[in-house]
ZAKOL-199145 format. One line per field, with one value per residue (C-alpha): residue number from 0; x, y, z. Coordinates in Angstrom, 3 decimals. Each point is the difference from the previous one (the first is absolute). Layout:
BEGIN
n [NUM / ...]
X [X / ...]
Y [Y / ...]
Z [Z / ...]
***
This chain:
BEGIN
n [0 / 1 / 2 / 3 / 4 / 5 / 6 / 7 / 8 / 9 / 10 / 11 / 12 / 13 / 14 / 15 / 16 / 17 / 18 / 19 / 20 / 21 / 22 / 23 / 24 / 25 / 26 / 27 / 28 / 29 / 30 / 31 / 32 / 33 / 34 / 35 / 36 / 37 / 38 / 39 / 40 / 41 / 42 / 43 / 44 / 45 / 46 / 47 / 48 / 49 / 50 / 51 / 52 / 53 / 54 / 55 / 56 / 57 / 58 / 59 / 60 / 61 / 62 / 63 / 64 / 65 / 66 / 67 / 68 / 69 / 70 / 71 / 72 / 73 / 74 / 75 / 76 / 77 / 78 / 79 / 80 / 81 / 82 / 83 / 84 / 85 / 86 / 87 / 88 / 89 / 90 / 91 / 92 / 93 / 94 / 95 / 96 / 97 / 98 / 99 / 100 / 101 / 102 / 103 / 104 / 105 / 106 / 107 / 108 / 109 / 110 / 111 / 112 / 113 / 114 / 115 / 116 / 117 / 118 / 119 / 120 / 121 / 122 / 123 / 124 / 125 / 126 / 127 / 128 / 129 / 130 / 131 / 132 / 133 / 134 / 135 / 136 / 137 / 138 / 139 / 140 / 141 / 142 / 143 / 144 / 145 / 146 / 147 / 148 / 149 / 150 / 151 / 152 / 153 / 154 / 155 / 156 / 157 / 158 / 159 / 160 / 161 / 162 / 163 / 164 / 165 / 166 / 167 / 168 / 169 / 170 / 171 / 172 / 173 / 174 / 175 / 176 / 177 / 178 / 179 / 180 / 181 / 182 / 183 / 184 / 185 / 186 / 187 / 188 / 189 / 190 / 191 / 192 / 193 / 194 / 195 / 196 / 197 / 198 / 199 / 200 / 201 / 202 / 203 / 204 / 205 / 206 / 207 / 208 / 209 / 210 / 211 / 212 / 213 / 214 / 215 / 216 / 217 / 218 / 219 / 220 / 221 / 222 / 223 / 224 / 225 / 226 / 227 / 228 / 229 / 230 / 231 / 232 / 233 / 234 / 235 / 236 / 237 / 238 / 239 / 240 / 241 / 242 / 243 / 244 / 245 / 246 / 247 / 248 / 249 / 250 / 251 / 252 / 253 / 254 / 255 / 256 / 257 / 258 / 259 / 260 / 261 / 262 / 263 / 264 / 265 / 266 / 267 / 268 / 269 / 270 / 271 / 272 / 273 / 274 / 275 / 276 / 277 / 278 / 279 / 280 / 281 / 282 / 283 / 284 / 285 / 286 / 287 / 288 / 289 / 290 / 291 / 292 / 293 / 294 / 295 / 296 / 297 / 298 / 299 / 300 / 301 / 302 / 303 / 304 / 305 / 306 / 307 / 308 / 309 / 310 / 311 / 312 / 313 / 314 / 315 / 316 / 317 / 318 / 319 / 320 / 321 / 322 / 323 / 324 / 325 / 326 / 327 / 328 / 329 / 330 / 331 / 332 / 333 / 334 / 335 / 336 / 337 / 338 / 339 / 340 / 341 / 342 / 343 / 344 / 345 / 346 / 347 / 348 / 349 / 350 / 351 / 352 / 353 / 354 / 355 / 356 / 357 / 358 / 359 / 360 / 361 / 362 / 363 / 364 / 365 / 366 / 367 / 368 / 369 / 370 / 371 / 372 / 373 / 374 / 375 / 376 / 377 / 378 / 379 / 380 / 381 / 382 / 383 / 384 / 385 / 386 / 387 / 388 / 389 / 390 / 391 / 392 / 393 / 394 / 395 / 396 / 397 / 398 / 399 / 400 / 401 / 402 / 403 / 404 / 405 / 406 / 407 / 408 / 409 / 410 / 411 / 412 / 413 / 414 / 415 / 416 / 417 / 418 / 419 / 420 / 421 / 422 / 423 / 424 / 425 / 426 / 427 / 428 / 429 / 430 / 431 / 432 / 433 / 434 / 435 / 436 / 437 / 438 / 439 / 440 / 441 / 442 / 443 / 444 / 445 / 446 / 447 / 448 / 449 / 450 / 451 / 452 / 453 / 454 / 455 / 456 / 457 / 458 / 459 / 460 / 461 / 462 / 463 / 464 / 465 / 466 / 467 / 468 / 469 / 470 / 471 / 472 / 473 / 474 / 475 / 476 / 477 / 478 / 479 / 480 / 481 / 482 / 483 / 484 / 485 / 486 / 487 / 488 / 489 / 490 / 491 / 492 / 493 / 494 / 495 / 496 / 497 / 498 / 499 / 500 / 501 / 502 / 503 / 504 / 505 / 506]
X [-21.773 / 0.312 / 3.423 / 1.217 / -1.230 / 1.462 / 3.424 / -0.421 / 0.867 / 3.557 / 0.343 / 1.310 / 2.778 / 2.169 / 1.254 / 3.732 / 1.829 / 1.621 / -3.351 / -0.813 / -2.857 / -0.034 / -2.780 / 2.733 / 1.583 / 3.049 / -2.222 / -2.079 / 3.188 / 0.904 / -3.457 / 0.426 / 3.573 / -0.982 / -2.783 / 2.376 / 2.621 / -1.646 / 1.592 / -1.280 / -0.279 / 1.054 / -1.056 / -2.129 / 1.236 / -3.367 / -2.559 / -3.500 / -2.466 / -3.335 / -2.751 / -3.507 / -2.084 / -2.732 / -3.558 / -1.453 / -2.140 / -2.600 / 1.797 / 0.326 / 1.248 / -2.022 / 0.621 / -1.064 / -2.827 / 1.199 / -0.126 / 1.344 / 3.415 / 0.860 / 3.460 / 0.821 / -1.140 / 2.107 / 3.022 / -0.811 / -0.188 / 3.020 / 2.486 / 2.918 / -1.505 / -2.694 / 0.320 / 0.366 / -3.334 / -1.655 / 1.353 / -0.527 / -3.555 / -2.076 / -3.065 / 1.525 / 0.997 / 2.681 / 1.117 / 3.663 / 1.318 / 3.539 / 1.494 / 3.139 / 1.603 / -0.751 / 3.715 / 0.343 / -3.184 / 1.323 / 3.224 / -1.927 / -2.183 / 2.960 / 1.600 / -2.174 / 2.084 / 2.879 / -2.042 / 1.727 / -1.529 / -0.902 / -1.153 / -3.681 / -2.830 / -2.773 / -3.366 / -2.326 / -3.264 / 1.031 / 3.446 / 3.075 / 2.930 / 3.376 / 2.191 / -0.203 / 1.741 / -2.124 / 0.830 / -1.523 / 0.565 / -0.352 / 1.510 / -0.165 / -3.744 / -0.663 / 1.303 / -1.906 / -1.809 / 0.886 / 3.417 / 0.871 / 3.196 / 1.159 / -1.963 / 2.462 / 2.467 / -2.690 / 1.012 / -1.916 / -2.542 / -3.165 / -2.934 / -2.692 / -2.077 / 0.993 / 3.271 / 0.718 / 1.538 / 1.974 / -0.047 / 2.878 / -1.206 / 3.392 / 1.509 / 1.999 / -0.309 / 0.289 / -2.506 / -2.832 / -2.932 / -3.529 / -2.364 / 3.015 / 1.330 / 2.968 / -1.086 / -3.262 / -0.410 / -2.731 / -0.379 / -1.572 / -1.880 / 0.330 / -0.013 / -2.947 / -3.379 / -1.816 / 2.202 / -0.496 / 2.894 / 2.430 / -2.553 / -1.817 / 3.127 / 1.799 / -3.208 / -0.391 / 3.597 / -0.370 / -3.340 / 1.702 / 2.711 / 2.730 / 2.088 / -0.820 / -0.220 / -3.248 / -1.532 / -2.896 / -1.199 / 1.020 / -0.684 / 3.024 / 0.287 / 3.165 / 0.316 / -3.725 / -0.925 / -1.759 / 2.321 / -2.206 / -0.688 / 3.036 / 0.774 / 1.670 / 2.100 / 2.079 / 3.749 / 1.790 / 2.846 / 1.262 / -3.126 / -2.088 / 1.991 / -0.253 / -3.784 / -0.486 / 2.433 / 0.664 / 3.653 / 0.039 / 3.646 / 1.311 / 1.163 / -2.423 / 0.979 / -1.576 / -0.154 / 2.754 / -0.689 / 2.021 / 1.483 / 0.472 / -2.400 / 2.714 / 0.246 / 3.324 / 0.495 / 0.174 / 2.798 / -0.029 / 0.334 / -3.317 / -1.715 / 1.487 / -1.298 / -3.540 / 0.057 / -2.533 / 0.557 / 3.030 / 2.308 / 2.133 / 0.077 / 2.659 / -2.729 / 0.353 / -1.524 / 0.287 / -3.738 / -0.906 / 3.290 / -0.513 / -3.537 / 1.175 / 2.979 / -2.109 / -2.680 / 2.550 / 2.020 / -2.785 / -1.709 / -3.662 / -1.137 / 2.197 / -1.293 / -3.515 / 1.272 / 2.299 / -2.722 / -2.262 / 2.782 / 0.718 / -3.489 / -3.574 / -1.603 / -3.501 / 1.297 / 1.850 / -2.985 / -2.333 / 2.383 / -0.013 / -3.783 / -0.715 / 2.730 / -1.100 / -3.745 / 0.248 / 2.548 / 2.738 / 2.044 / 2.568 / 1.023 / 2.095 / -1.234 / 0.950 / 3.633 / 1.061 / 3.056 / 2.314 / 3.402 / 1.657 / -0.317 / -3.641 / 0.270 / -0.921 / -3.607 / 0.801 / -1.618 / 1.192 / -0.050 / -0.469 / 3.057 / 2.087 / 0.342 / 2.056 / -2.075 / 1.868 / -1.315 / -3.580 / -1.491 / -3.334 / -0.827 / -2.503 / 0.487 / 1.973 / 1.547 / 0.091 / 2.136 / -1.067 / 3.217 / -1.627 / -1.939 / 2.531 / -2.847 / -0.532 / -3.104 / -1.091 / -1.751 / -1.888 / 0.628 / -1.157 / -3.416 / -0.612 / -0.395 / -1.790 / -3.462 / 0.875 / 0.186 / -2.659 / -2.197 / 2.443 / 3.655 / -0.284 / 2.942 / 2.962 / 2.593 / -1.229 / -2.002 / 1.364 / -0.442 / 0.023 / -2.612 / 0.972 / 2.899 / 0.196 / 3.304 / 0.621 / 2.867 / 1.920 / 0.739 / 1.735 / -1.070 / -2.808 / -1.876 / -3.499 / -2.357 / -0.878 / 3.475 / 1.827 / 1.908 / 1.811 / -0.968 / 0.866 / -2.538 / -0.121 / -0.309 / 3.477 / 1.391 / 0.941 / -1.861 / -3.241 / 0.129 / 0.063 / -2.987 / -1.893 / 0.486 / -2.580 / -2.798 / -2.708 / 0.710 / -0.066 / -3.477 / -1.233 / 1.343 / -1.623 / -3.382 / 0.450 / 0.820 / -2.935 / -2.511 / 1.397 / 1.717 / -0.465 / -3.681 / -2.251 / -1.986 / 3.094 / 1.909 / -2.898 / -1.061 / 3.529 / 0.190 / -3.412 / 0.962 / 3.290 / -1.631 / -2.507 / 2.915 / 1.819 / -2.699 / -0.283 / 3.797 / 0.205 / -2.592 / 1.921 / 3.221 / -1.730 / -1.445 / 3.418 / 2.230 / -0.658 / 2.209 / -2.064 / -2.898 / -3.624 / -2.151 / -1.784 / 3.275 / 1.243 / -3.273 / 0.071 / 3.536 / -1.090 / -2.885 / 2.332 / 2.344 / -2.761 / -0.628 / 3.690 / 0.067 / -3.022 / 1.739 / 3.096 / -2.189 / -1.956 / 3.072 / 1.715 / -2.963]
Y [-25.232 / 1.840 / -1.509 / 1.044 / 3.574 / 0.108 / -0.999 / 2.158 / 2.883 / -1.280 / 1.694 / 2.935 / -1.700 / -0.670 / 3.569 / 0.098 / 2.346 / 1.611 / 1.316 / -2.428 / -2.479 / -3.622 / 0.923 / 1.237 / -3.345 / -0.645 / -1.176 / 3.180 / 2.062 / -1.859 / 0.719 / 3.723 / 0.117 / -1.766 / 2.481 / 2.061 / -2.472 / -3.392 / -2.769 / -3.346 / -2.442 / -3.632 / -0.953 / -2.867 / -2.603 / -1.376 / 2.141 / -0.395 / -1.947 / 1.788 / -2.061 / -0.166 / 3.009 / -0.545 / -0.241 / 3.478 / 1.242 / 2.735 / 3.309 / 2.240 / 2.933 / 2.933 / 0.595 / 2.657 / -0.665 / -0.642 / 2.985 / 1.154 / 0.743 / -3.603 / 0.214 / 3.076 / -1.751 / -3.043 / 2.240 / 1.795 / -3.299 / -1.576 / -0.750 / 1.203 / 3.457 / 0.417 / 2.192 / -1.288 / 1.610 / -2.986 / -2.611 / 2.310 / 0.910 / 0.031 / -1.146 / -3.229 / -3.308 / -1.443 / -3.618 / -0.922 / -3.473 / -1.177 / -3.049 / -1.523 / -3.370 / -2.526 / -0.212 / 3.756 / 0.264 / -2.704 / 1.995 / 3.123 / -1.901 / -1.726 / 3.244 / 3.055 / 2.133 / -0.080 / 2.268 / -1.339 / 0.403 / -2.833 / 0.281 / -0.177 / 1.576 / 2.472 / -0.236 / 2.986 / 0.363 / -2.710 / 1.454 / -1.936 / 2.086 / -1.490 / -1.404 / 1.946 / -0.399 / -1.239 / -0.236 / 0.157 / 3.213 / 1.356 / 1.071 / -1.928 / 0.524 / -1.538 / -3.358 / -0.218 / -3.327 / -0.537 / -1.698 / -3.210 / 1.291 / 3.087 / 2.919 / 2.455 / -1.334 / -0.693 / -3.650 / -3.083 / -1.095 / 1.813 / -1.073 / 2.580 / 0.048 / 3.575 / 1.873 / 3.445 / -0.144 / 2.203 / -0.306 / 1.545 / 0.947 / 1.161 / -3.422 / -0.237 / 3.459 / 3.218 / 1.644 / -2.450 / 1.469 / -1.006 / 2.964 / 2.186 / -1.854 / -2.326 / -1.868 / -1.188 / -0.538 / -2.287 / 0.312 / -2.990 / 1.934 / -3.086 / 2.145 / 2.150 / -1.732 / 2.832 / -0.034 / 3.792 / 1.558 / 0.659 / 1.110 / 2.407 / 1.303 / 0.970 / 1.429 / 2.287 / 1.214 / 0.765 / 1.769 / 2.311 / 0.931 / -2.276 / -1.831 / -3.666 / -3.196 / -1.132 / -3.250 / -2.107 / -3.552 / -2.674 / -3.697 / -2.262 / -3.441 / -2.104 / -2.825 / -0.009 / -0.150 / 2.895 / 1.348 / 2.721 / 3.704 / 2.291 / 3.696 / 1.132 / 2.865 / 2.345 / -0.258 / 3.133 / 0.518 / 2.417 / -0.392 / 0.864 / 3.160 / 1.118 / -0.409 / 1.718 / 2.943 / 2.867 / -1.024 / -3.712 / -0.571 / 0.499 / -2.407 / -2.385 / -1.479 / -2.810 / 0.102 / 2.406 / 3.097 / 3.101 / 0.217 / -2.459 / 0.096 / 1.819 / 2.707 / -1.124 / -0.074 / -3.204 / -1.186 / -0.192 / -3.758 / -0.158 / 2.105 / -2.151 / -3.178 / 1.392 / 1.461 / -1.534 / 2.135 / 1.479 / -2.578 / -0.197 / 3.710 / 1.098 / 1.215 / 3.038 / 0.050 / 3.756 / 0.674 / -2.483 / 0.665 / 3.759 / -0.353 / -2.264 / 2.173 / 3.149 / -1.640 / -1.659 / 3.130 / 2.620 / 1.363 / -0.822 / 3.356 / -0.331 / -3.488 / 1.278 / 2.216 / -2.749 / -2.627 / 2.446 / 0.617 / -3.678 / -1.509 / 0.674 / 0.306 / -0.686 / -3.286 / -0.804 / 0.723 / -1.922 / -2.967 / 0.293 / 0.384 / -3.090 / -2.069 / 0.831 / -0.295 / -3.471 / -0.984 / -1.043 / -0.806 / -2.081 / 2.989 / 3.122 / 1.191 / -3.181 / 0.274 / -3.507 / -0.254 / -3.002 / -0.987 / 1.053 / -2.220 / -0.870 / -2.810 / -0.528 / 1.072 / 3.175 / -1.159 / 1.490 / 3.050 / 3.515 / 1.682 / -3.162 / 0.457 / 2.793 / 2.521 / -0.645 / -3.597 / 1.241 / 0.059 / -0.025 / -1.893 / -0.616 / 3.232 / 1.525 / 3.436 / 1.711 / 3.073 / 2.279 / 1.148 / 3.071 / 1.352 / -1.291 / -1.385 / -3.191 / -2.180 / -2.877 / -3.034 / -2.603 / -3.705 / -3.374 / 0.611 / -3.609 / 1.035 / 3.286 / 0.253 / -2.918 / 1.828 / 2.683 / -1.243 / -1.994 / -0.889 / -3.767 / -0.196 / -0.399 / 1.653 / 2.954 / 2.377 / 3.531 / 1.442 / 3.710 / 2.169 / 2.557 / 2.101 / -1.700 / -0.996 / -2.691 / -0.750 / 3.198 / -1.176 / -3.199 / -3.497 / -1.522 / -3.283 / -0.245 / -2.621 / -3.578 / -1.326 / 2.743 / 1.273 / 3.323 / 3.030 / 3.674 / 2.805 / 1.105 / 3.657 / -0.233 / -0.195 / 3.498 / -0.330 / -1.516 / 2.186 / 3.041 / -1.266 / -0.282 / 3.729 / 0.579 / -1.129 / 2.392 / -0.912 / -3.689 / 0.398 / 1.808 / -2.787 / -2.592 / 1.674 / 0.006 / -3.701 / -1.021 / 2.084 / -1.067 / -3.267 / -1.568 / 0.872 / -2.918 / 0.291 / 0.034 / -2.781 / -2.393 / 0.428 / -0.899 / -3.016 / -1.269 / 0.429 / -1.817 / -2.717 / -0.654 / -0.211 / -2.733 / -1.950 / -2.793 / -0.219 / -0.285 / -2.780 / -1.795 / 0.186 / -1.532 / -2.798 / -0.713 / 0.381 / -0.862 / 2.812 / 2.752 / 1.683 / -0.705 / 2.776 / 0.221 / 0.434 / 2.540 / 1.949 / 0.168 / 1.360 / 2.640 / 1.130 / 0.192 / 2.033 / 2.523 / 0.269 / 0.611 / 2.743 / 1.696 / -0.129 / 1.635 / 2.623 / 0.982 / -0.155 / 2.644 / 2.286]
Z [18.391 / 3.312 / 0.640 / -3.425 / 0.482 / 3.518 / -1.158 / -3.055 / 2.241 / -0.182 / -3.354 / 1.956 / 1.918 / -3.027 / 0.234 / 0.475 / 2.319 / -3.034 / -1.119 / -2.781 / -0.213 / -1.022 / -2.387 / -2.340 / -0.811 / -2.124 / -2.841 / 0.230 / -0.118 / -3.186 / -1.410 / 0.582 / -1.215 / -3.199 / -0.748 / -2.130 / -1.245 / 0.077 / -2.008 / -1.128 / 2.875 / -0.056 / 3.519 / -1.297 / -2.449 / -0.983 / -1.778 / 1.401 / -2.099 / -0.144 / 1.569 / -1.441 / 0.840 / 2.601 / -1.181 / -0.284 / 2.860 / 0.056 / -0.416 / 3.040 / -2.032 / -1.170 / -3.671 / -2.420 / -2.415 / -3.567 / -2.311 / -3.317 / 1.507 / 0.822 / -1.559 / 2.081 / 3.181 / -0.828 / -0.374 / 3.263 / 1.886 / -1.671 / 2.774 / -2.135 / -0.550 / 2.647 / 3.071 / 3.564 / 0.892 / -1.691 / 2.402 / 2.999 / -0.985 / 3.208 / -1.941 / -1.272 / 1.525 / -2.237 / -0.199 / -0.451 / -0.803 / 0.664 / -1.658 / 1.511 / -0.652 / 2.730 / 0.753 / 0.444 / 2.052 / 2.314 / 0.278 / 1.039 / 2.476 / 1.627 / 1.238 / -0.750 / 2.364 / -2.475 / -2.272 / -3.106 / -3.444 / -2.340 / -3.579 / -0.846 / -1.970 / 0.778 / -1.732 / 0.132 / -1.910 / -2.442 / -0.682 / 1.055 / 1.210 / 0.478 / 0.935 / 3.266 / 3.350 / 2.915 / 3.698 / 3.443 / 1.951 / 3.490 / 3.293 / 3.270 / 0.338 / -3.398 / 1.157 / 3.308 / 0.065 / -3.651 / 0.153 / 1.807 / 1.630 / 1.871 / -1.429 / 1.555 / -2.542 / -2.650 / 0.028 / -1.029 / -2.562 / -0.996 / 2.165 / -0.928 / -3.142 / -0.762 / 0.258 / -1.359 / -3.468 / -2.325 / -3.787 / -1.911 / -3.471 / -1.300 / 0.610 / -3.227 / -1.543 / 2.006 / -2.359 / 0.693 / 1.922 / 0.922 / -0.182 / 0.616 / 3.058 / 0.264 / 3.120 / 1.512 / 3.729 / 1.310 / 3.781 / 1.734 / 2.739 / 2.217 / 3.140 / -1.058 / 0.523 / -1.806 / -3.128 / -0.035 / 1.927 / -2.823 / -2.537 / 2.313 / 1.711 / -3.185 / -1.458 / 3.032 / -0.242 / -3.687 / 0.474 / 2.491 / -2.485 / 1.355 / -2.631 / 0.645 / -2.024 / -1.567 / 1.212 / -1.265 / 0.479 / -2.483 / -0.557 / -0.479 / -1.586 / 0.140 / -2.521 / -0.584 / 3.690 / 1.687 / 2.697 / 1.482 / 0.273 / 0.314 / 0.275 / -3.208 / 1.367 / -2.102 / 0.354 / 1.191 / -2.459 / -2.604 / -2.110 / 3.090 / 0.681 / -3.621 / 0.104 / 3.355 / -0.049 / -2.396 / -0.098 / 0.713 / -0.860 / 3.532 / 2.674 / 1.692 / 3.370 / 1.984 / 3.808 / 0.868 / 2.087 / -0.986 / 3.518 / 2.821 / 2.923 / 2.002 / -2.684 / -1.460 / -3.791 / -2.008 / -2.258 / -3.786 / 0.346 / 1.840 / -2.641 / -2.767 / 1.646 / 0.160 / -3.533 / -2.424 / -3.128 / -1.781 / 1.582 / -3.128 / -0.798 / 2.468 / 2.365 / 2.192 / 3.487 / 0.359 / 0.298 / 2.736 / 1.807 / -0.080 / 1.310 / 2.801 / 0.899 / 0.175 / 2.149 / 2.254 / 0.760 / 0.160 / 3.097 / 0.608 / -1.381 / -3.090 / -0.770 / -0.713 / -2.818 / -1.295 / -0.212 / -1.837 / -2.506 / -0.610 / 0.152 / -1.082 / 3.431 / -1.302 / -1.393 / 3.234 / 2.228 / -2.305 / 0.302 / 3.794 / 0.233 / -2.092 / 1.653 / 3.563 / -0.655 / -1.537 / 2.672 / -2.363 / 3.094 / -1.859 / -2.078 / 0.111 / 3.420 / 1.870 / 1.035 / 0.977 / 2.248 / -0.152 / 1.327 / 3.219 / 3.030 / -0.455 / -2.514 / -3.635 / 0.411 / 1.872 / 3.240 / 3.238 / 2.206 / -1.237 / -1.441 / -0.394 / -3.738 / -1.582 / -1.949 / -3.221 / 0.000 / -0.497 / -3.500 / -1.799 / -3.186 / -2.823 / -1.954 / -2.885 / -0.457 / -3.385 / -0.679 / -2.828 / -1.732 / -1.547 / 2.958 / 2.561 / 2.096 / 2.013 / -0.230 / 2.246 / -1.555 / 2.089 / -0.437 / 1.363 / 1.558 / 1.124 / 3.630 / -0.606 / 1.597 / 2.301 / 3.343 / -0.444 / 2.863 / 2.074 / 0.151 / -0.202 / -2.365 / 2.399 / -2.249 / -2.019 / 2.286 / 0.388 / 3.468 / -0.819 / -1.623 / -2.638 / 1.294 / 3.417 / 1.644 / 2.604 / 2.395 / -0.678 / -3.558 / 1.087 / -1.117 / 2.055 / 0.172 / -1.440 / -1.425 / 0.802 / -0.610 / 1.865 / -3.015 / 0.150 / -2.036 / -0.208 / -0.278 / -3.638 / 0.998 / 1.528 / -3.516 / -1.164 / -3.281 / 1.303 / 3.089 / -2.250 / -1.985 / 3.284 / 0.586 / -2.721 / 2.290 / -1.213 / -3.609 / 0.958 / 1.528 / -3.093 / -2.213 / 2.245 / -0.428 / -3.779 / 0.124 / 2.214 / -1.925 / -3.361 / -0.998 / 3.450 / 0.382 / 0.860 / -3.210 / -2.219 / 1.744 / 0.448 / -3.601 / -1.081 / 2.299 / -1.143 / -3.649 / 0.431 / 2.107 / -2.780 / -2.428 / 1.890 / 1.883 / -2.559 / -0.148 / 3.804 / -0.162 / -2.735 / 2.028 / 3.040 / -2.122 / -1.487 / 3.057 / 3.636 / 1.336 / -1.631 / 1.881 / -0.799 / -1.401 / 3.345 / 1.921 / -2.482 / 0.031 / 3.814 / -0.181 / -2.527 / 2.207 / 3.004 / -2.181 / -0.642 / 3.745 / 0.630 / -2.629 / 1.539 / 3.377 / -1.525 / -1.614 / 3.112 / 2.242 / -2.086 / -0.624]
***
């Protein structure tokens, strides 16, 4: 387990010098592109035969008591008409069952890194949905210790019990939805011994007013066999933007900063590559380009006024406060530097790598076309909380505190593996945010006294732990690579200690 978590830090090193991350694979690009104009797929020739349902187990879900409005409740919880709040209800632990033909499951297991869909069926609360598309998903970190070959290339057969999975509801008909969503994402949490990072991290962002995906725990069966406990995390797509913004019809971009780390503007081709909505609507990149151009060409004093015009500073500072307090060091504030003369991993002496080769990842940008504003959305919190007390992870730790700059804004070596990074505050956008230091401190106090208070957080963790304890035990009984309840409980208690350390350190 330690080895897998240690090498899990390698999730970060799939960043490319062009500013894009391996976490956005070709198959994911196809998923996003098909969100608006999906057509029937014929990737698999054999339709999956549903396997017998597993024997029912004691329910782990909290359900409403029957009343005289049973027909209304049935309609509310019908997957064709129900709202997504049902499947992301924090008070429920839902069970999902996937049925895939043995041939197609063997195809997926042989090379999960291909991330290719096969046809199958989803069963939820006695209702069969399908056919649906099913595939494994993930970036480099998802394959650590879980494929037989080179995980840098996501090669080889599946070797872990669990891998993150994506279920495509609108497999044959673009109008098909499941409680309002077209895709379900089940994250394996293989690198998180607490099984709490994603759920708590996104909850904290949302409680502070930051647009962020919802995440809950979920139980997953595959062909009648219990696979384990997963994080069911909301997909960030056009449906997400419509639910989270007054005008949600604008452009959504994955992992592209509006300007390069040296302040130069980006090309339309780069924006088009990162675009996740409106791809087929002759998209305009005027908003993000204008924001980047203004920030890149302005003086330091002018940038303060510009960022206030383009962004909600309360939202920005809330994002920064949550991100820095939970040490989401594999996110937007870690500027990894690659290329130059220092090798693939960016090892070497300070300043060997050109500034423009430095990029951050694990975030989305949304541009509101009505308000002409930019919004940052967090993503991929696997490594959040991991380096609160120490920096044992050799890849992800950020050297600088909020607003600090190192090595005269040139790349420098830091961390156990000697990788190169650039101080985030050297970026003209983030550096301008850091000028709001008093407001940042005020927001931090609100966070610590509110959503991040010991009473609130520990009550949440205890509630969620009670929800999933029997499922953790069942996974350990069924699979030898899953932690025992005792191991998991120790990790959860250590997690609470780490959070208290983060809380008192920032008071």
